[in-house]
C-alpha positions as CSV (number, residue, x, y, z in Angstrom):
1,M,136.6,-118.2,92.8
2,F,136.7,-121.8,93.9
3,D,133.8,-123.5,95.6
4,V,135.6,-125.6,98.2
5,K,133.6,-127.8,100.5
6,A,136.5,-129.5,102.4
7,S,138.9,-128.5,105.0
8,S,142.6,-129.2,104.4
9,K,143.0,-129.9,108.1
10,D,140.2,-132.5,108.1
11,V,141.6,-134.2,105.0
12,R,145.0,-134.4,106.6
13,R,143.5,-135.7,109.8
14,L,141.8,-138.5,107.7
15,A,145.2,-139.3,106.1
16,T,146.7,-139.5,109.6
17,S,143.9,-141.8,110.8
18,L,144.5,-144.1,107.9
19,K,148.2,-144.2,108.7
20,R,147.4,-145.1,112.3
21,Y,145.0,-147.8,111.0
22,Q,147.8,-149.2,108.9
23,D,150.2,-149.2,111.9
24,E,147.6,-150.8,114.2
25,I,147.0,-153.6,111.6
26,K,150.7,-154.3,111.4
27,Q,151.0,-154.4,115.2
28,A,148.0,-156.7,115.5
29,S,149.5,-159.1,112.9
30,K,152.7,-159.2,114.9
31,A,150.8,-160.0,118.1
32,V,148.9,-162.8,116.4
33,E,152.0,-164.3,114.9
34,K,153.7,-164.2,118.3
35,A,150.6,-165.9,119.9
36,I,150.6,-168.6,117.2
37,G,154.3,-169.3,117.8
38,A,153.8,-169.4,121.6
39,A,150.7,-171.6,121.5
40,N,151.2,-175.1,122.9
41,W,149.5,-176.7,119.9
42,H,151.3,-179.1,117.7
43,D,149.2,-181.0,115.2
44,K,147.8,-181.0,111.7
45,Q,145.0,-178.6,112.6
46,K,147.4,-176.0,113.7
47,D,149.4,-176.4,110.5
48,Q,146.1,-175.8,108.6
49,F,145.2,-172.9,110.7
50,V,148.7,-171.3,110.3
51,A,148.5,-171.7,106.5
52,R,145.0,-170.1,106.4
53,Y,146.1,-167.3,108.7
54,Q,149.2,-166.6,106.6
55,D,147.2,-166.5,103.4
56,H,144.7,-164.1,105.0
57,N,147.5,-162.0,106.4
58,K,149.2,-161.7,103.0
59,Q,145.9,-160.4,101.5
60,V,145.5,-157.9,104.3
61,N,149.1,-156.7,104.0
62,R,148.7,-156.3,100.3
63,F,145.5,-154.2,100.8
64,V,147.1,-152.1,103.5
65,T,150.3,-151.6,101.6
66,D,148.8,-150.9,98.2
67,Q,145.4,-149.4,98.7
68,V,145.8,-147.6,102.0
69,N,149.1,-146.1,101.0
70,E,147.5,-144.8,97.8
71,M,144.6,-143.4,99.8
72,I,147.0,-141.6,102.1
73,K,148.9,-140.2,99.2
74,S,145.8,-139.0,97.5
75,L,144.4,-137.4,100.6
76,N,147.7,-135.6,101.3
77,A,147.7,-134.3,97.7
78,L,144.1,-133.1,98.1
79,A,145.0,-131.4,101.4
80,S,147.9,-129.6,99.7
81,K,145.6,-128.3,96.9
82,L,143.1,-127.2,99.5
83,E,145.8,-125.4,101.5
84,E,146.7,-123.6,98.3
85,I,143.1,-122.6,97.7
86,E,142.8,-121.5,101.3
87,R,145.9,-119.3,100.9
88,M,144.4,-117.7,97.8
89,R,141.3,-116.8,99.7
90,M,143.2,-114.8,102.3
């Protein structure tokens, strides 16, 4: 018999939390971009700030898109395997 030390429900909950994290980051990025556009600030410093922010945002988006999606996919696959094992135990 298998020695399982994880709950499929808990693993799926973790995947759901990561998805929520991903969505919250996207919403926060949109809010910052909106605030930058609305700011009454027009000089070279703002241009430098915007460039730095956009670079940072690209890196964050790359991580969220690539790494977090892969984590979610792996967690869901693990949860499916755990569910199969749990069914076998019944």
